[in-house]
N, C-alpha and C positions, 0 to 999 in steps of 0.2 A: 333271459327275463331280468329286468332291473330290480334289485333288492329294494325293499321299502326304504331302508336307511339312506339310499342314494337319491331319493326323489327331492329331498330338501335342497332348495336353491335352484332347482331346475325351472326353466321357463317353458310353458306350453301356451303358445298363442299370446294372449294378453295376461295370462296367469303366471305368477311367480309363487312357487311352493315354499311355504314357511316351515320351519322345523317343529311343527306341532301336528301330531296325528292322533286320531281316535280309531279304535278297532271295532269290528263287527257291525256294519261293514267297514272296511278300511277307508277312511276319508282323511284328506290332508287339508289343513287350513291354507288357503291361497289368498294372495292379494292381487286384485285386478289392476291393470294400468290406470283405471279411472279412480282407484282408491278404495273400492269396495272389497271387503274381506268376506270370504265364505268358505264352507267346507265342501270339498269336491271328492268324489269317489276316485280312488287311485286308477282303476281300470279305464275310466272315461278320460282321464288325463293322458294316459299312455296311448289310447286308441285315437286320440284327436277329436273325440266327441265334445270335450269341454275345452273351449278356447277363451272364454271370458265369463264375466258374471251375468251376461245377458245383454250387455250394452252393445256388443258387436252385432247381434242379430237385429237389434232395434235400428242401428245405424244403416245396416244393409237394406232393411225394409224401407227406411226413409229414402235412401238413395235410389231404390228401385222406383219409387213414386215420383221423384223429382230429378233424376239423373240428367235428362236432356233439356228440360225446361220447354219442351215443345208440345206438351199435352194440349189437345183440342185444336192444334194447327191443322191445315189442310193435309199436310204430309202424314200427321199422326192419324187423322181420320181415314185416310186412304189405307194405311197399314192395318188399322183395326178392321176395316171393312173387308180387306183382302183376306185376313185370317179367319174372320167370321164366316164368310161365304164358303170357305173350304172345309168347314167342320162337317162331320158325318151326319149330324142331325139338323143342319142348317135348312132353311126353307129353300135354298138354292142347291141342295145336295144333288139333285138329278142332273144339274148342269156342271157341277164341279166335283165334289167328293166321289160320287158314283161313277164318274168318268176317269177317276184317277188324278184329277187336278188338285195339286196341293201346293203349299208354300215351302220353299227350300229351307233346310235347317239353319242356314246362315241368317235368314230373315226372321228367325224367332226373336231376334234382337232388333228393336226399332233403330238403335244407333247404326247397325250394319245396313239396314234398309235405307236409311237416310244418306249414309255415306255413299251407297251405290247409286241411288236414284237422284239425290239432290233435291232442290226446291221444286215443288209442283207448279208449273206455269199456270197462269190464270186461264180458266176455261178448259183445262185439260185434266185427264184422269189416267190411271194406269191401264196399260194394254199389254196383253201377251202377244208377241209377234207370231208365234205358232199357237193357234187356239187349242191344239191337242196336247200341249205341254203345260206344265205348272208355272208358278210364279218364281222367278229366279233372276239374278242380274243379267244373265245371258239371254233371257227371253222376254224382258219387259222394257217398255219405253213409256214416256209421257206422250199421250196422243189426244187429238181433238175427238169430239163425238162423231164427226163425219168420217174420220179415218177409222175409228173403231167400228162404225156401222159397216164399213166395207170389209171388215175382217171377221165378221160373225160367221158361224158355221152355216147359217141359213142363207147367206148371200150366194147367189148362183154365179158360177164362173162361165163366161161366154167367150168363144173363140171366133174372131171375125178378121178377115184379111191377114191371117197368120199371127194375130196378137190375141193372147188370152188374158182377160182381166175380169173383175167382178162386174155384175150387172149395174151396180151403183156407179162404178168408175166409167162404164160406157155411157151411162145417162149424163154424167157430168161433162164428159168429153164432147158428146154430140148435142147437148142441149135439149135432150128429151127427158120427160119426167120418168123417174124410175118405175112408177106403177104402170105407166103406159107400156113400157117395154115388157114388164111382167105379164100384163094382160094379153098382149099380142102373142107372146110365146106360148102362153097357156091355150090361146085360141088356135094355135097351130100355124102361126105365121112363120115363114122362113126367117132365119136369123138376120140375114142381110136386110130384108124388108122391115122386120120388127125394129131394127136399129135406125134405119135411115128414112123410112116413110114419113112424110109430113103429118102433123097431128091435126085432124079435122074434128073440132069440137062438136059434140052431139052425135057423131057417127060411131056406130058400133065397130068394135075391132074385129074385122074380117079380113083375111088375106086377099090381096088383089089378085085377080086372075092373071096368070102368066100368059105371055104371047106365044 
């Protein structure tokens, strides 16, 4: 343990200990690098709890508010929204927190998030590649609403002619409305017929009789 007489002249953070002490409790007169002088308890100097007159904390708080200069940008809003929806008491908790969907520790920092994702392209938002995993650099991309729609848990996967893809993807590929395919399948149509049969407006969705 450092004797009291050896504290004078020592530097703790921004504080330089001056050769003046008062007892009960033991406090040393210190000069901060900003010029402010104040008495500080000896044990807080040695423990590292006291590093300045208070100016350091103010500077760190200010830096936290303005460090990246991107507050209210599209990227900032995406980051805030991502973190909010993963909170346990969020209105979206059933879709995120309750399913174990969370934000990785690295992305607690906006700077790290922006470094990994870059600028958000116009008309796009963040998407998780694997909908059952959380937000992380390995599982996130910028994607359009159409792409995101095809990746939702509710989107049905259909196999036809040896190819498996989402119902929405089949609709786009074959030029058939997504809801038409959905109604045909619910009505019991065979997959091949549901995907390829011409659309007759005003006709109820019933499977055609097989020959």
